[in-house]
C-alpha positions in Angstrom: 142.7 174.3 7.4 141.7 172.6 4.1 138.1 171.1 4.6 135.6 170.0 2.1 132.5 167.9 1.9 133.5 165.3 -0.6 130.1 163.7 -0.9 127.0 162.8 1.2 128.5 161.2 4.4 132.2 162.1 3.6 134.3 165.0 4.6 138.0 165.6 4.0 140.0 167.6 6.3 143.7 168.3 5.6 143.8 165.2 3.3 142.2 162.9 6.0 138.8 161.5 5.2 136.0 161.0 7.8 132.6 159.3 7.3 131.1 160.7 10.4 130.2 164.1 12.0 133.3 165.9 13.3 134.1 168.4 15.9 137.2 170.6 15.4 138.6 172.2 18.6 141.4 174.6 18.1 142.4 172.8 15.0 142.2 169.2 16.4 139.6 166.9 14.8 137.6 164.3 16.7 134.4 162.5 16.1 131.2 164.1 17.1 129.5 162.0 20.0 125.8 162.5 19.4 124.7 160.3 22.3 123.9 163.2 24.6 121.5 164.6 22.0 119.7 161.3 21.1 117.1 162.0 23.6 115.7 164.9 21.6 115.6 162.9 18.3 111.8 162.3 18.5 111.1 166.0 19.0 113.2 167.0 15.9 112.9 163.9 13.6 116.7 163.9 13.5 119.3 163.8 16.2 119.8 167.7 16.8 122.9 169.4 18.0 122.2 170.1 21.7 123.9 172.0 24.4 124.4 168.5 26.1 127.1 167.6 23.7 130.9 168.4 24.2 130.8 171.7 22.2 134.1 173.5 21.6 133.3 176.7 23.3 136.9 178.3 23.3 137.4 181.3 21.2 135.2 183.9 19.8 133.4 182.0 17.1 131.8 178.6 16.7 131.2 177.3 13.3 128.4 174.9 12.6 127.9 173.1 9.4 124.3 171.7 9.2 125.0 169.1 6.5 124.8 168.9 2.8 121.2 170.0 2.6 121.1 172.1 5.9 119.1 169.7 7.7 120.8 169.3 11.1 118.6 170.9 13.6 120.4 173.1 16.2 118.6 173.4 19.5 117.8 176.9 20.9 119.8 176.0 24.1 123.0 176.1 21.9 122.4 179.6 20.8 121.6 180.6 24.3 124.7 179.1 25.7 126.8 180.7 22.9 125.3 184.1 23.8 126.0 183.6 27.5 129.7 182.7 26.8 130.1 185.7 24.3 130.7 183.2 21.3 129.5 184.2 17.9 127.8 181.3 16.1 128.3 181.0 12.3 125.9 178.5 10.9 125.3 177.3 7.4 125.5 174.3 5.1 128.6 172.2 5.7 130.0 173.0 2.3 129.8 176.8 3.0 131.4 176.3 6.4 134.3 174.4 5.0 135.1 177.2 2.6 135.1 179.7 5.6 137.4 177.4 7.6 140.0 177.8 4.9 140.4 181.4 5.8 141.1 180.6 9.5 144.2 179.6 11.3 143.8 176.1 12.6 144.3 177.1 16.2 141.4 179.5 15.9 138.9 177.0 14.5 136.1 175.6 16.7 133.6 173.9 14.6 130.9 171.1 14.4 130.4 169.7 11.0 127.6 167.4 9.9 128.3 165.2 7.0 125.0 163.9 5.8 121.7 165.6 5.3 
């Protein structure tokens, strides 16, 4: 899968541009629906990634891109859920995660990519 953070607020995945956070589930790209995590915004100063969202738990690994500057908060419950499910979490700035995704078969990719901060 060819993914790259083009600029602040824009990501390109296999030639398609997205100006919102994305979820990749077994290679299929969809918009990240942050509404379930909005309730935690005041606590984190930013809408975090929470276990309340539709996280793609299939597979052995979940990639989380925390944005251009690595500012996306990830709640501890996400890590706890991953551990319970036996899923390894690979977390870094979105640009780094995009490079890692290039090495994966699309059907093996489960990721959440933040495109701003």
